[in-house]
C-alpha positions in Angstrom: 108.0 55.4 18.3 107.7 52.5 20.8 110.2 54.2 23.1 108.3 57.5 22.8 105.0 55.8 23.8 106.8 54.1 26.6 108.2 57.4 27.7 104.8 59.0 27.7 103.4 56.2 29.8 106.1 56.6 32.4 105.6 60.3 32.4 101.8 59.9 32.8 102.2 57.6 35.8 104.7 59.8 37.5 102.6 63.0 37.0 99.5 64.3 38.6 97.6 63.4 35.4 97.4 59.8 36.6 95.6 60.7 39.8 91.9 60.9 40.5 90.7 64.4 39.8 87.1 64.4 41.1 85.2 62.2 43.5 81.4 62.4 43.8 79.4 60.7 46.6 75.7 60.4 46.3 72.7 58.6 47.9 73.9 59.0 51.4 71.9 60.8 54.1 73.0 59.4 57.5 76.5 58.3 56.5 78.7 61.4 55.8 80.8 61.9 52.7 83.9 61.9 54.8 83.1 58.4 56.3 82.5 57.0 52.8 85.7 58.5 51.4 87.8 57.4 54.3 86.4 53.8 54.1 86.7 53.6 50.3 90.4 54.6 50.5 90.0 56.7 47.4 91.4 60.2 47.2 93.0 62.7 44.8 96.3 60.9 45.6 95.0 57.6 44.2 96.1 56.4 40.8 93.0 56.4 38.6 94.0 53.2 36.7 94.7 51.4 40.0 91.1 51.7 41.3 89.3 48.5 41.7 85.5 48.9 41.8 85.1 45.5 43.5 87.5 46.4 46.3 85.7 49.7 47.0 82.4 48.0 47.2 83.8 45.4 49.6 85.1 48.1 51.9 81.9 50.2 51.9 79.8 47.1 52.5 81.3 47.0 56.0 79.4 50.2 56.9 76.3 49.0 58.8 74.0 51.7 57.4 74.8 51.0 53.7 72.7 48.4 51.8 74.3 48.6 48.4 77.1 50.4 46.5 77.9 51.1 42.9 81.1 52.6 41.5 81.5 54.4 38.2 84.7 55.6 36.6 84.0 58.6 34.3 86.0 60.6 31.8 89.1 62.5 32.9 89.6 60.6 36.2 86.3 61.2 37.8 85.0 58.6 40.3 81.4 58.4 41.3 80.4 56.5 44.4 76.6 55.9 44.7 75.3 54.3 47.9 71.9 53.2 49.2 71.2 53.2 52.9 69.0 50.9 54.9 66.0 52.8 56.1 65.7 53.8 59.8 62.4 52.3 60.7 62.5 53.0 64.4 64.4 54.0 67.5 64.8 51.4 70.3 64.6 53.0 73.7 66.6 51.5 76.6 66.4 53.6 79.7 66.8 57.2 78.3 69.0 56.1 75.4 67.8 55.8 71.8 69.3 53.3 69.3 68.4 53.8 65.6 67.0 50.5 64.2 67.5 49.7 60.5 65.0 47.8 58.3 67.2 44.7 58.6 66.8 44.7 62.4 70.4 45.9 63.2 71.0 48.6 65.8 73.3 51.5 65.3 75.3 53.5 67.9 73.0 55.4 70.3 71.9 59.0 69.5 73.8 61.7 71.3 72.2 63.2 74.3 71.1 66.4 72.4 69.6 64.3 69.5 66.0 63.1 69.4 64.2 60.4 67.2 62.7 61.9 64.0 60.4 60.5 61.3 60.2 57.0 62.9 58.5 55.5 66.0 60.1 54.9 69.3 60.1 51.2 70.2 60.0 50.2 73.9 59.7 47.1 76.2 61.2 44.6 73.8 63.4 41.7 75.0 63.4 39.2 72.1 65.9 40.1 69.3 64.1 37.9 66.8 60.8 39.7 67.4 62.6 43.0 66.9 63.9 41.9 63.6 60.4 40.8 62.5 59.1 44.1 63.7 61.7 46.0 61.6 60.8 44.0 58.5 57.1 44.8 59.0 57.8 48.5 59.5 59.7 48.8 56.3 56.6 47.5 54.4 54.6 50.5 55.5 54.4 53.7 53.5 56.4 56.6 55.1 53.1 58.5 55.6 51.9 55.8 58.1 55.2 55.4 59.8 55.3 59.1 60.5 51.9 58.8 62.2 53.3 56.3 64.8 54.8 57.9 67.9 55.6 54.8 70.0 55.3 51.1 69.7 55.2 49.1 72.9 55.4 45.3 73.3 52.4 44.5 75.5 52.0 40.7 75.7 48.7 39.7 77.2 48.2 36.1 78.4 48.8 33.7 75.5 49.1 36.5 73.1 52.9 37.1 73.3 52.9 39.2 70.1 50.5 41.9 71.2 51.5 45.5 70.5 50.1 48.9 71.6 50.8 51.8 69.4 50.5 55.5 70.4 49.7 57.6 67.4 50.7 61.2 66.7 47.0 62.1 66.3 46.1 61.0 69.9 44.6 57.6 69.1 45.9 54.2 70.2 46.1 51.0 68.2 46.2 47.5 69.7 47.4 44.8 67.2 50.0 42.1 66.8 53.4 41.6 65.2 52.0 39.1 62.7 50.4 40.9 59.7 51.3 44.2 61.4 51.9 46.1 58.1 48.9 44.6 56.4 46.6 45.5 59.3 48.0 49.0 59.9 47.8 49.9 56.3 44.0 50.6 56.7 44.6 53.0 59.6 44.2 56.2 57.5 40.9 55.1 56.1 39.6 54.2 59.6 40.6 57.6 61.0 38.8 59.3 58.1 35.5 57.9 59.4 35.9 59.5 62.8 34.4 62.8 63.8 36.9 65.6 64.1 36.9 65.5 68.0 36.7 61.7 68.3 39.6 59.8 69.8 40.0 56.3 71.0 41.6 52.9 70.5 41.5 50.8 67.4 41.8 47.0 67.8 43.2 45.6 64.6 43.2 41.8 64.6 40.9 39.1 63.2 38.2 41.7 63.6 38.5 45.4 63.6 36.7 47.6 66.2 37.1 51.0 67.7 36.5 52.1 71.3 36.1 55.8 71.8 38.0 56.8 75.0 35.5 55.7 77.7 32.9 54.2 75.3 32.8 51.4 72.7 31.2 52.6 69.4 31.7 50.3 66.4 32.7 46.8 65.4 33.1 45.2 62.0 34.4 41.9 60.8 37.6 41.8 58.6 37.3 39.9 55.4 
């Protein structure tokens, strides 16, 4: 019986039964299935029992857009690769080229000429990489609903205030604020807009104090607690 079992093992490893039958990739949006499969080096030619989950995770961690990976081996040679991607929090514009910026501050390859930034603000006039990384971290703290309301973020240092920002919003308003406490200060933007009249547009100044200037006329000011 020992030799029979040994024979069955040999036959199994030499047959297609020992190969991976199905591979499922999930959780990816920007990174394609093909990129993940190619980088993972798992295919239907791979021996199922030879698969090392740790090795696959290590390979996929090299993909800039991926923040975490989990591998699951299921019944009848089924491999599930689940990934989580870093959020794209903005697009850094240099000349007429747009570079997607991840929540960890890293830049990806530029968009193709026929592609345009979507669902995240365009970031312009930045020179300090550390400030960009801080900006990315602040943006990821904001709810998507607020991020989608920001059209453009411009670094506009003014005198001693080297952290000043000017935001152009999709609703026609502007916001002047700073990198420090950016997410905290901008989180109140929807409630501030709700207090405006339907045809009222202007600039919100969100700092130690909050005030609003209608285009061509100052109207309100209130102290932040």
